[in-house]
C-alpha positions in Angstrom: 95.4 59.8 105.4 98.1 61.7 107.2 97.3 62.9 110.7 96.4 66.6 111.0 94.9 69.2 113.3 93.3 72.6 112.9 93.2 75.5 115.3 91.5 78.8 114.8 90.8 81.7 117.1 88.3 83.2 114.6 85.0 84.1 116.1 86.3 83.7 119.7 86.6 86.4 122.3 90.1 87.8 121.9 91.3 87.0 125.4 90.0 83.4 125.0 91.6 83.1 121.5 94.9 84.2 122.9 94.7 81.9 125.9 93.9 78.9 123.8 96.7 79.7 121.3 99.2 80.2 124.2 98.2 76.8 125.6 98.6 75.1 122.2 102.1 76.4 121.9 103.1 75.9 125.5 105.0 72.7 124.8 107.5 74.5 122.6 107.5 78.2 123.0 106.5 81.1 125.2 103.8 83.2 123.5 103.2 86.8 124.4 100.7 89.3 123.2 102.0 92.4 121.3 100.4 95.4 119.6 98.1 94.9 116.7 95.1 92.7 115.8 95.2 89.2 117.1 95.2 86.5 114.4 95.7 82.8 115.3 95.1 80.3 112.4 97.1 77.1 112.4 96.8 73.9 110.3 99.3 71.1 110.8 100.1 67.7 109.2 102.3 64.9 110.5 104.6 63.6 107.7 107.7 61.4 108.2 109.9 63.2 110.7 108.7 66.5 109.3 105.7 68.4 110.8 104.2 70.9 108.4 102.4 74.0 109.7 100.3 76.5 107.7 100.0 79.5 109.9 98.4 83.0 109.6 99.3 84.8 112.8 99.4 88.4 114.1 99.7 90.3 117.3 102.0 87.7 119.0 105.6 86.9 119.6 107.2 83.5 120.1 110.3 82.9 122.2 112.5 80.0 123.4 114.8 81.4 126.0 117.9 79.6 127.2 116.2 77.8 130.2 113.5 76.3 127.9 116.1 75.3 125.3 118.1 73.5 128.0 115.1 71.8 129.6 113.0 70.6 126.6 115.9 68.9 124.8 114.6 69.8 121.3 117.2 69.2 118.5 115.2 69.8 115.4 115.2 72.7 113.0 112.4 74.8 111.7 112.3 75.8 108.0 110.1 78.8 107.6 108.7 80.1 104.3 107.2 83.6 104.5 104.2 83.7 102.2 102.8 87.2 103.0 103.8 89.9 105.5 107.0 90.0 107.5 108.7 87.6 110.0 110.8 89.7 112.4 113.8 88.0 114.0 116.2 89.0 116.7 119.8 88.6 117.7 119.0 85.3 119.3 117.3 84.1 116.2 120.3 85.0 114.1 118.4 87.0 111.5 116.7 90.4 111.3 113.8 89.8 109.0 112.4 87.5 106.4 110.2 88.7 103.6 107.7 87.0 101.2 109.4 84.3 99.2 112.3 83.9 101.6 113.0 80.9 103.8 114.8 81.1 107.2 116.2 78.2 109.2 116.1 78.1 113.0 118.0 75.6 115.2 115.9 74.6 118.2 119.1 73.9 120.1 119.6 77.7 120.2 117.5 80.4 121.7 114.9 81.9 119.3 112.7 85.0 119.4 110.4 86.1 116.6 107.8 88.8 116.3 104.7 88.2 114.2 102.7 91.4 113.7 101.0 90.1 110.6 102.4 87.1 108.7 101.3 84.2 106.6 103.9 81.4 106.6 104.6 77.8 106.2 106.8 76.1 108.8 108.4 72.7 108.5 109.7 71.3 111.8 112.4 68.9 110.6 114.4 66.2 112.4 118.0 67.2 112.7 119.3 64.1 110.9 117.3 65.2 107.8 119.0 68.6 108.0 122.4 66.8 108.2 121.4 64.6 105.2 120.6 67.8 103.2 123.6 69.9 104.2 126.2 67.4 105.5 126.3 69.4 108.7 123.8 71.5 110.5 126.6 73.7 111.9 126.2 77.4 111.0 122.6 77.1 109.6 120.9 78.9 112.5 119.4 82.1 111.2 120.3 81.3 107.5 118.0 83.2 105.2 117.5 81.9 101.7 116.5 84.5 99.2 113.8 84.0 96.6 116.3 82.6 94.0 117.8 80.1 96.4 114.5 79.1 98.0 112.5 78.8 94.7 112.1 75.0 94.2 111.9 74.3 98.0 109.3 77.1 98.4 107.2 75.7 95.6 107.3 72.2 97.1 106.3 73.5 100.6 103.4 75.4 99.0 102.3 72.3 97.1 102.6 70.2 100.3 100.4 72.6 102.2 97.8 72.5 99.5 97.8 68.7 99.1 98.8 67.3 102.5 95.3 66.5 103.5 94.9 64.1 100.6 98.2 62.2 101.1 98.2 58.6 102.3 100.1 58.1 105.6 102.6 55.8 103.9 103.6 58.6 101.5 105.5 60.3 104.3 109.0 58.8 103.6 108.8 59.8 100.0 107.7 63.3 100.9 110.6 63.6 103.3 113.1 62.4 100.7 112.1 65.0 98.2 112.2 67.7 100.9 115.8 66.7 101.8 116.9 66.8 98.1 115.3 70.3 97.5 116.7 71.7 100.8 120.1 70.4 99.8 119.8 72.2 96.5 118.7 75.4 98.2 121.5 75.4 100.8 124.2 74.6 98.3 126.4 73.3 101.2 130.1 74.1 101.2 130.8 71.2 103.6 133.0 68.3 102.5 131.5 66.1 99.9 132.4 62.9 101.8 130.6 64.1 104.9 127.5 65.0 102.9 127.5 61.6 101.2 127.8 59.7 104.4 124.9 61.7 106.0 122.8 61.0 102.9 123.7 57.3 102.9 122.6 57.1 106.6 119.4 58.9 105.7 118.7 56.4 102.9 119.5 53.4 105.2 117.2 54.7 107.9 114.4 55.2 105.4 114.8 51.6 104.2 114.8 50.4 107.8 111.7 52.4 108.8 109.8 51.2 105.7 110.5 47.6 106.7 109.7 48.1 110.4 106.5 50.1 109.8 105.2 47.3 107.5 105.7 44.7 110.2 104.7 46.4 113.5 102.1 43.6 114.0 104.7 40.9 113.7 105.7 39.6 117.2 108.9 38.2 115.7 110.1 41.7 114.6 113.6 42.3 116.0 117.1 43.4 115.1 117.8 39.9 113.7 114.8 39.8 111.4 115.6 43.4 110.2 119.2 42.4 109.3 118.1 39.2 107.6 115.4 41.0 105.5 117.2 44.2 104.5 120.8 43.0 104.1 122.0 45.9 106.2 124.8 44.7 108.5 124.1 44.5 112.3 126.8 47.1 112.9 125.3 49.6 110.5 121.8 48.9 111.9 122.9 49.7 115.4 124.8 52.8 114.2 121.9 54.2 112.2 119.4 53.5 115.1 121.7 54.7 117.9 120.2 58.3 117.8 116.7 56.7 118.3 117.8 54.7 121.4 118.5 51.5 119.6 116.5 49.1 117.4 114.2 47.7 120.1 113.3 51.2 121.4 112.6 52.4 117.9 110.3 49.5 117.2 108.5 50.1 120.4 108.1 53.8 119.7 106.7 53.1 116.3 104.2 50.7 117.8 103.1 53.3 120.4 102.8 55.9 117.7 100.5 53.6 115.7 98.4 52.8 118.8 98.1 56.5 119.6 96.9 57.3 116.0 94.3 54.6 116.3 93.1 56.0 119.7 92.8 59.4 117.9 90.6 57.8 115.2 86.8 57.1 115.1 87.1 53.4 115.9 87.0 52.1 119.5 89.5 49.2 119.8 89.9 47.8 123.2 93.3 47.8 124.9 93.4 44.0 124.7 92.8 44.2 121.0 95.6 46.8 120.5 98.0 44.9 122.7 97.4 41.7 120.8 97.6 43.4 117.4 100.9 45.2 118.1 102.7 42.4 119.9 102.5 43.7 123.5 102.4 40.8 126.0 99.4 42.2 127.8 97.2 45.3 128.0 99.1 46.3 131.2 102.4 46.2 129.3 100.9 48.4 126.5 99.6 50.8 129.1 103.0 51.0 130.8 104.9 51.6 127.6 102.3 54.1 126.3 102.5 56.1 129.6 106.3 56.0 129.5 106.4 57.6 126.0 103.4 60.0 126.2 103.1 60.7 129.9 99.5 59.5 130.2 97.7 56.2 129.9 96.0 55.1 126.6 92.6 55.2 128.5 93.2 58.8 129.6 94.4 59.8 126.1 91.3 58.3 124.5 89.0 60.0 127.0 90.7 63.3 126.4 90.5 63.3 122.6 86.7 62.5 122.8 85.9 65.2 125.4 84.9 68.5 123.6 85.8 70.4 126.8 89.4 69.2 126.4 89.8 70.0 122.7 92.7 72.3 123.0 94.5 70.0 125.4 93.9 67.1 123.0 95.5 69.2 120.2 98.4 70.1 122.4 99.0 66.4 123.4 98.8 65.2 119.8 101.4 67.8 118.8 103.6 66.7 121.7 103.3 63.1 120.6 104.3 64.1 117.1 107.3 66.1 118.4 108.8 62.9 120.0 109.6 61.7 116.5 111.6 64.8 115.5 113.0 66.1 118.8 
C-alpha cells in the first residue's frame, strides 16, 4: 500500500493541538493562529513525485516568507482544490480567493501566504518537472486559479484519489502521476509552444520508464547507468540529461534505495541494518548508515527508534513528511 499519515487535533486541548500542528508544518511553512475556531485535520499519501493532502483546517494562516523560500530550496508546486469554505490568498500568493470547485496553483519558489478561516481542501504537492510536463513551462502559473469548468476533470480525479488512495498499491504511483499530468494539462490549456510541451512530456515519459526499471531492481548490486542503458534502449546522453535534475544516475539510484529502506523502517517488521545493507547492495551497514544520514539527517537506528516511540509521534510524522519532500523538492 502507499505510505500515508494522519494528524488530528480533535479532542486535544486547543493550545496543544495548535502546537502539534505548527510543529508538523514547521518544515515547510510558518503557521500562525488567527481568529475563529481551531480545526486541524490532515491525511496525506505519498504517490510518485506527488504528495496528496486531504485537509480540513480553520483558525490558522500559512506563510512562506522570502527568507524561508531562499533557505529551504523547494521548487515544487501545490495544486489546491477547494472542496468547502474559502481559501484566502494574498498579494504574495498571486490570488485573492478560491471558492468551492476552484483550483489554485502555488509556486514554492515564490513567497506564499494563505488564510484558512474554515476550509476543506485537497492539496497535491507536485514536483516541478511534472508541472512542466503538463504545461510546457511553469512560468506564469503562480496564483493561477482554475474555475469550475476548467478544473472539472482534474477536480474529479483529485477527489477520487483522496477517496481511494489508501487502497492503492505502492507501484501504482507512476500511473497515478501520469493521469494527473494529463488532466492538469487539459485544465491549464497551455499557450506555450507545442514543441516545448512535447519535449517536456517526452522527458517525463522517459523518466517514468527509467524509474520503473530502477525501482524494480534496487536489490541488484549490478544496477548502474550501463545496465539501465542496455535494458531500456535509452541513450546514455538522454539518460544523463533526464537524470541531471536528480543529481545523476548513481545519486538517483542511491536515493531510491534509501527511500525504500526508510519505508521498511517505518513498517511493522524489524530487519537488521546488516539485512537491509545486504538486500539493497550497500557494501556494509556502516555505508548504509552514512548514506541514510546524509539524505535524511539522522541515522537509520535513530529513525526507527523515533517512529516506534509514542512520545515522538508528531516528530515522526514531521520526519516522514520531510523524507517524502526530498522526492519532490
